[in-house]
C-alpha positions as CSV (number, residue, x, y, z in Angstrom):
1,M,14.8,-9.1,8.7
2,S,11.8,-10.9,8.4
3,T,9.6,-11.1,11.8
4,P,8.0,-14.4,12.0
5,N,5.0,-13.9,13.8
6,E,3.6,-11.3,10.6
7,I,1.1,-12.0,8.1
8,E,2.0,-12.6,5.0
9,S,0.3,-10.5,3.2
10,L,-3.8,-9.4,3.2
11,E,-4.2,-11.2,0.0
12,R,-3.6,-14.5,1.7
13,L,-6.2,-13.4,4.2
14,L,-8.7,-13.2,1.3
15,H,-7.6,-16.1,-0.3
16,K,-9.2,-18.3,2.9
17,L,-12.9,-16.6,2.1
18,P,-14.8,-19.6,0.1
19,E,-13.9,-19.5,-3.6
20,E,-17.0,-18.3,-4.8
21,D,-16.8,-15.2,-2.9
22,Q,-13.4,-14.5,-3.5
23,A,-13.6,-12.5,-7.1
24,E,-16.4,-10.1,-5.3
25,A,-14.0,-9.6,-2.4
26,F,-11.2,-8.4,-4.9
27,R,-13.5,-6.7,-6.9
28,I,-15.0,-4.3,-3.8
29,L,-11.5,-4.2,-2.5
30,Y,-9.2,-3.6,-5.8
31,G,-11.6,-2.7,-8.7
32,N,-11.5,-4.9,-11.8
33,L,-8.6,-6.8,-10.9
34,P,-5.7,-6.6,-14.1
35,E,-5.5,-10.0,-15.5
36,A,-2.5,-12.7,-14.3
37,I,0.5,-12.9,-17.1
38,P,3.0,-15.9,-17.0
39,L,6.3,-15.6,-15.9
40,T,9.2,-16.1,-18.5
41,E,11.2,-19.4,-17.4
42,A,14.4,-17.2,-16.9
43,A,12.5,-14.8,-14.2
44,A,10.7,-17.8,-12.6
45,S,14.1,-19.9,-12.4
46,L,15.9,-16.5,-10.8
47,A,13.2,-16.3,-8.2
48,E,13.5,-19.9,-7.0
49,E,17.3,-20.2,-7.0
50,Y,17.8,-16.8,-5.0
51,D,14.4,-17.5,-3.2
52,F,12.1,-14.4,-3.5
53,D,8.7,-13.7,-5.2
54,V,7.7,-12.2,-8.6
55,A,4.1,-11.9,-9.9
56,A,2.9,-9.7,-13.1
57,Y,-0.5,-8.4,-14.4
58,R,-1.8,-6.9,-17.5
59,F,-4.0,-3.9,-17.3
60,R,-6.0,-3.5,-20.0
61,A,-7.2,0.0,-22.0
62,K,-9.6,0.6,-24.6
63,R,-7.8,0.1,-28.5
64,E,-8.3,3.8,-29.8
65,Q,-9.0,4.5,-33.8
66,R,-6.4,7.5,-34.3
67,R,-3.7,6.2,-31.4
68,E,-1.5,3.0,-31.6
69,P,-1.6,1.9,-28.5
70,R,1.6,2.8,-25.8
71,V,2.5,-0.4,-23.9
72,V,5.2,-0.7,-21.4
73,R,6.2,-3.0,-18.3
74,V,6.2,-1.0,-14.7
75,G,8.3,-2.9,-12.4
76,V,8.7,-2.5,-8.4
77,I,11.2,-3.8,-6.0
78,Q,11.3,-4.7,-2.8
79,T,13.8,-6.1,-0.4
80,Q,14.7,-6.4,3.3
81,I,18.6,-5.4,4.2
82,V,21.0,-8.6,4.2
83,E,24.0,-8.1,6.8
84,P,23.3,-7.2,10.4
85,T,23.2,-2.7,10.8
86,D,26.7,-3.4,13.1
87,A,28.0,-4.9,9.8
88,P,31.1,-2.6,8.4
89,V,29.1,0.2,6.0
90,E,30.8,-1.5,3.0
91,T,29.9,-4.8,3.9
92,Q,26.4,-3.8,4.3
93,Y,26.3,-2.1,1.0
94,E,27.6,-4.4,-1.3
95,A,25.1,-7.2,-0.2
96,L,22.2,-5.2,-0.6
97,R,23.8,-4.3,-4.4
98,A,24.3,-8.0,-5.0
99,R,20.6,-8.9,-3.7
100,T,19.0,-6.2,-5.5
101,E,20.9,-7.0,-8.3
102,Q,19.4,-11.1,-8.7
103,L,15.8,-9.5,-8.7
104,I,16.9,-6.7,-11.5
105,H,17.7,-9.4,-13.8
106,A,14.3,-11.1,-13.1
107,A,12.9,-7.6,-13.8
108,G,15.2,-7.5,-17.2
109,A,13.5,-11.2,-18.1
110,M,10.2,-10.5,-17.9
111,G,10.8,-7.2,-20.4
112,T,10.4,-4.4,-17.8
113,N,10.9,-0.8,-19.5
114,V,10.6,1.4,-16.5
115,L,11.7,-0.3,-13.0
116,G,11.6,1.7,-9.4
117,L,13.7,0.9,-6.4
118,Q,12.2,1.7,-2.9
119,E,13.4,4.7,-0.8
120,A,17.2,4.8,0.4
121,W,17.7,1.1,-1.2
122,T,21.4,1.0,-0.8
123,M,21.1,1.2,3.2
124,P,19.2,0.4,6.2
125,F,16.4,3.3,7.5
126,A,18.9,4.0,10.1
127,F,17.2,7.9,10.4
128,C,15.6,6.5,13.5
129,T,18.5,6.7,15.0
130,R,19.5,10.2,15.5
131,E,23.1,8.8,14.8
132,K,25.4,10.6,12.1
133,E,27.8,7.8,11.7
134,P,28.0,5.2,10.7
135,W,24.9,6.1,8.3
136,L,25.8,9.2,6.4
137,E,28.9,7.1,5.2
138,F,26.3,5.5,2.6
139,A,25.8,8.9,1.0
140,E,27.6,9.5,-2.4
141,P,27.0,11.8,-5.2
142,V,24.1,11.2,-7.9
143,D,27.1,10.0,-10.0
144,G,28.5,7.7,-7.4
145,P,29.0,4.2,-7.1
146,S,25.1,2.7,-7.4
147,T,24.0,5.0,-10.1
148,R,27.3,3.8,-11.8
149,F,26.6,0.4,-11.3
150,L,22.6,0.6,-12.4
151,A,23.3,2.2,-15.1
152,T,25.2,-1.1,-16.5
153,L,22.2,-2.8,-16.1
154,A,19.7,-0.1,-17.5
155,R,21.8,-0.3,-20.5
156,R,21.8,-4.1,-20.8
157,Y,18.3,-4.7,-20.3
158,N,17.0,-1.2,-22.3
159,M,15.7,0.0,-19.0
160,V,14.9,3.4,-17.0
161,I,15.5,2.7,-13.6
162,V,14.6,4.7,-10.7
163,S,17.2,4.8,-7.8
164,P,16.6,5.9,-4.4
165,I,20.0,7.2,-2.5
166,L,21.2,9.0,0.2
167,E,22.6,12.0,-1.5
168,R,26.1,14.2,-0.7
169,D,26.1,17.4,-2.4
170,E,29.4,18.0,-2.7
171,R,28.5,21.0,-4.7
172,H,26.8,22.6,-1.8
173,G,29.8,21.7,1.0
174,G,28.7,18.3,1.3
175,T,24.4,18.6,2.0
176,I,22.8,15.3,3.0
177,H,19.3,14.7,1.1
178,N,16.7,11.8,0.3
179,T,17.0,11.7,-3.2
180,A,16.2,9.4,-6.5
181,V,18.2,9.3,-9.2
182,V,16.5,8.3,-12.7
183,I,18.6,6.2,-15.0
184,G,17.9,6.4,-18.4
185,N,18.0,2.7,-20.6
186,R,21.4,4.1,-22.3
187,G,22.8,4.4,-18.9
188,N,22.7,8.2,-18.5
189,I,21.6,10.5,-16.0
190,I,18.1,11.8,-16.7
191,G,17.9,14.0,-13.8
192,V,17.3,14.1,-9.9
193,H,14.2,14.5,-7.6
194,R,14.6,15.2,-3.8
195,K,11.8,14.6,-1.4
196,N,10.2,17.4,-0.9
197,H,8.4,16.7,2.6
198,I,10.4,15.4,5.5
199,P,8.4,13.4,8.4
200,R,9.0,14.4,12.6
201,V,6.7,11.5,13.3
202,G,7.4,9.2,16.2
203,D,10.8,7.3,14.4
204,F,11.0,9.2,11.4
205,N,13.7,11.7,12.7
206,E,15.1,12.1,8.9
207,S,15.0,16.1,9.3
208,T,18.2,15.1,11.8
209,Y,20.0,14.4,8.2
210,Y,19.0,16.2,5.3
211,M,16.1,18.8,4.7
212,E,13.0,19.8,2.0
213,G,14.4,19.3,-1.3
214,N,15.0,21.9,-3.9
215,T,13.6,19.9,-7.1
216,G,10.3,20.9,-7.3
217,H,8.0,18.2,-8.9
218,P,9.8,17.3,-12.0
219,V,8.8,14.7,-14.4
220,F,11.2,13.1,-16.6
221,A,10.1,12.7,-20.5
222,T,11.8,8.8,-21.3
223,E,11.3,6.7,-23.9
224,F,8.9,4.7,-22.3
225,G,6.4,7.6,-20.4
226,K,6.5,10.3,-18.3
227,V,7.6,9.4,-14.9
228,G,7.8,11.5,-11.6
229,V,8.6,10.5,-8.3
230,N,7.3,11.1,-5.1
231,I,9.5,10.1,-2.2
232,C,7.9,8.1,1.3
233,Y,6.2,10.6,3.1
234,G,5.2,13.1,0.1
235,R,2.6,10.6,-0.7
236,H,0.2,12.2,2.5
237,H,0.3,15.2,1.0
238,P,-2.3,15.2,-2.2
239,L,-0.9,18.4,-3.6
240,N,2.2,16.7,-3.9
241,W,0.0,14.1,-6.2
242,L,-1.4,16.5,-7.9
243,M,2.0,18.9,-8.8
244,F,3.2,15.5,-11.2
245,G,0.1,15.7,-12.8
246,L,0.2,19.5,-13.6
247,N,3.7,18.8,-14.6
248,G,2.2,15.9,-17.5
249,A,3.2,12.4,-15.5
250,E,1.8,9.3,-16.6
251,I,3.8,7.0,-14.1
252,V,4.6,8.3,-10.6
253,F,6.4,6.0,-8.4
254,N,6.3,6.4,-4.5
255,P,9.6,4.6,-2.9
256,S,8.4,4.2,0.4
257,A,10.1,3.5,3.7
258,T,7.0,3.0,6.3
259,V,5.6,0.5,9.2
260,G,2.9,-1.0,9.9
261,A,2.1,0.4,13.8
262,L,2.0,3.7,12.2
263,S,1.2,3.5,8.8
264,E,-0.3,0.2,7.2
265,P,-4.1,1.3,7.5
266,L,-3.5,3.9,5.0
267,W,-0.7,2.1,2.7
268,G,-3.2,0.7,0.5
269,I,-5.5,4.3,-0.1
270,E,-3.3,6.9,-0.7
271,A,-1.7,5.9,-3.9
272,R,-4.6,4.5,-4.9
273,C,-6.3,7.5,-4.3
274,A,-3.6,9.8,-6.4
275,A,-4.2,7.6,-9.3
276,I,-7.9,8.2,-9.3
277,A,-7.4,12.0,-8.8
278,N,-4.8,12.5,-11.1
279,N,-5.5,9.7,-14.0
280,Y,-2.0,8.5,-13.7
281,F,-0.1,5.4,-13.0
282,T,1.3,4.9,-9.3
283,A,3.7,2.4,-8.4
284,A,4.0,2.4,-4.8
285,I,7.4,0.6,-3.0
286,N,8.1,-0.2,0.2
287,R,11.1,-2.3,1.9
288,I,10.0,-5.4,4.2
289,G,11.7,-6.8,7.4
290,T,12.9,-5.3,11.0
291,E,15.9,-3.5,11.3
292,S,17.7,-3.6,14.5
293,F,20.4,-1.2,15.4
294,P,22.9,-1.2,17.4
295,N,22.1,1.6,20.1
296,E,18.8,2.0,21.7
297,F,17.0,4.9,20.8
298,T,13.6,6.7,22.1
299,S,10.7,7.7,20.2
300,G,9.7,10.9,22.6
301,D,6.6,9.1,23.7
302,G,7.0,7.3,26.9
303,R,8.3,4.1,25.4
304,P,11.3,2.9,26.7
305,A,14.2,2.8,24.3
306,H,14.2,0.1,21.8
307,H,16.0,-1.0,19.1
308,D,14.0,-1.1,16.0
309,F,11.0,0.8,15.1
310,G,8.6,-1.5,14.0
311,H,7.8,-4.1,10.7
312,F,8.2,-2.8,7.3
313,Y,5.4,-4.4,5.8
314,G,6.5,-4.2,2.0
315,S,2.8,-5.0,0.3
316,S,3.9,-2.8,-2.9
317,Y,1.3,-2.7,-5.7
318,V,0.4,-0.9,-9.0
319,T,-2.6,1.7,-9.6
320,A,-3.9,2.3,-12.7
321,P,-5.8,5.7,-13.5
322,D,-9.2,4.3,-13.0
323,G,-8.5,2.8,-9.6
324,S,-8.2,-0.4,-10.0
325,R,-5.0,-2.2,-9.1
326,T,-3.0,-5.0,-8.6
327,P,-2.7,-7.2,-5.4
328,G,0.2,-6.8,-3.1
329,L,3.6,-8.1,-2.8
330,S,4.3,-10.4,0.6
331,R,4.3,-8.4,3.7
332,T,7.2,-10.6,4.7
333,R,9.2,-11.6,1.5
334,D,11.9,-9.6,-1.0
335,G,9.9,-9.6,-4.5
336,L,9.2,-7.9,-7.7
337,L,6.0,-7.0,-9.0
338,V,5.8,-6.1,-13.4
339,S,2.4,-4.8,-14.4
340,E,1.9,-4.6,-18.5
341,I,0.1,-1.1,-18.6
342,D,-1.1,0.9,-21.8
343,L,-0.3,4.7,-21.1
344,N,-3.0,5.5,-23.2
345,H,-5.2,4.8,-20.5
346,C,-4.7,8.1,-18.4
347,R,-6.2,9.9,-21.2
348,Q,-9.3,7.6,-22.1
349,V,-10.3,7.9,-18.2
350,R,-9.6,11.8,-18.3
351,D,-12.0,12.1,-21.1
352,T,-14.2,9.9,-19.1
353,W,-14.3,11.7,-15.6
354,G,-13.6,15.1,-16.6
355,F,-11.1,15.7,-13.2
356,Q,-8.9,18.4,-15.1
357,M,-11.9,20.0,-17.2
358,T,-13.7,20.8,-13.9
359,S,-10.1,21.0,-11.6
360,R,-10.8,25.1,-11.0
361,L,-7.4,25.6,-10.3
362,E,-7.3,29.0,-10.3
363,E,-9.7,28.8,-7.5
364,Y,-7.5,26.4,-5.3
365,G,-4.6,28.6,-6.8
366,E,-6.1,32.1,-5.5
367,L,-6.6,30.4,-1.6
368,I,-3.9,28.9,-1.6
369,S,-1.4,31.7,-2.2
370,R,-3.6,33.8,0.5
371,A,-2.9,31.1,2.9
372,A,0.7,31.3,2.5
373,A,0.6,34.9,3.7
374,P,1.3,35.8,7.4
375,D,-2.0,38.0,7.6
376,F,-4.6,35.3,6.0
377,E,-8.1,34.9,7.1
378,P,-9.9,32.1,7.0
379,Q,-13.2,32.4,4.7
380,V,-15.1,30.9,7.7
381,I,-19.1,32.4,8.2
382,V,-19.8,32.5,11.6
383,D,-23.6,31.9,12.9
384,P,-24.7,35.4,14.5
385,G,-26.5,33.1,17.4
386,V,-22.8,31.5,18.2
387,D,-20.1,33.0,20.4
388,I,-16.9,32.1,18.2
389,S,-14.4,31.2,21.0
390,T,-16.9,29.1,22.5
391,G,-18.5,27.4,19.9
392,R,-21.6,27.5,22.4
393,G,-25.1,29.8,21.5
394,T,-25.3,33.0,22.8
395,T,-29.2,32.7,22.8
396,P,-31.2,29.7,23.7
397,P,-33.5,28.3,20.6
398,S,-37.0,29.0,20.1
399,A,-38.8,25.9,19.0
400,G,-41.6,26.2,16.6
401,R,-40.7,29.9,15.3
402,A,-39.2,30.6,11.7
403,L,-36.1,33.0,11.8
404,H,-36.1,36.1,8.8
405,H,-33.0,36.0,7.0
406,A,-29.8,36.6,9.3
407,S,-26.8,38.3,7.5
408,P,-24.2,36.2,8.7
409,R,-20.6,38.0,9.4
410,A,-17.4,36.5,8.5
411,L,-14.3,35.9,10.8
412,G,-13.0,39.8,11.0
413,S,-15.5,41.3,9.2
414,A,-18.4,43.9,10.6
415,P,-20.5,42.6,13.6
416,A,-23.9,40.5,12.4
417,Q,-27.2,41.6,12.4
418,Q,-29.9,41.3,15.3
419,I,-31.8,38.2,15.1
420,T,-34.9,38.8,13.7
421,Y,-38.4,36.3,14.2
422,V,-41.1,35.8,12.6
423,G,-44.0,38.0,14.5
424,E,-41.6,40.1,16.2
425,E,-41.0,43.4,15.4
426,E,-36.7,43.8,15.4
427,G,-35.3,44.3,18.9
428,S,-38.7,43.5,20.8
429,R,-37.2,40.1,21.7
430,K,-36.1,40.0,25.1
431,E,-32.0,38.7,25.1
């Protein structure tokens, strides 16, 4: 539910610049802006009837001589909760399902091939409360009601749908996971990915409900490209993004639920940096509104107890492998963003920059393996004249005198050699 005094979007602020400055401001912030593409009459009509935003853009790639273009349309949907959080669980779920369906019909009308929904789209993001009930009643098996509902729409629109839900794994004692179900365009379940990184930050008390996932970094080979899903907090971990790239992802969705006071300055950077570093498309999705819960909760930071943990600021966007990105959706309104992309762009940018060729994975892999060991020793070279425990010099500086080569020492190695100055016999300098 929206907060009235929130600004609508960063882009709205940029449009207040003099017209002659706007294009340059967008170029500096967003790279080469993709071109806007017209909405279909059906999509525009649905947006007007049901009061949500629709935006659509086209990223250009070079035309190649030996490969045909691989053009697909990627969509993301952001929404706010519809019913108050003290309404019956089924009432809340049905209202969210009906609202999401309206936007999916618009995505279908825009010819969307792969559609991503926001994190835990079937429920309020109640994990701040640390209450198990009634929130765990939203959990469902992978083939549960939300998947069956979306499978029908996937078949209808020939669309792959990434559906992040709260999963209950009945095969393993009803264990709860934060899971993305990837539904194929024929209505089949292609597979699932469970959230790799679980936050324990402020009001994000998610480990009360579920722990780290056990599905690795799968990439789903669909009819419309190779898709990865980096759920929410995983966007803060560059290696998480890297693993999807190593597994061949061409599009990585980042379904999220994040609030302004904590993460908004990072939001427009992280998924964009991941697209650049890994030469794939990224789609960052965030819900909107302020969700208020019946019982007060505290954040463990001395603040008074409160009923909500801030404004979910939306601003969903898509980034191309060269770092150019779309404007974001609204910070305050439900919306659909559709981006037409050419998957050939991934290899074109990879060939330009050579990041994969120069990545030195064997070197990083060796250090990461050692860092995971209990007896890991960091590779730190210590100035022989510095006390490592205090960071202060052990001898006064001697201006104007040059040093002979002094063999540095690494932590855990033998003591450093004596410092020797030009013009002095070794050991003659008084300390």
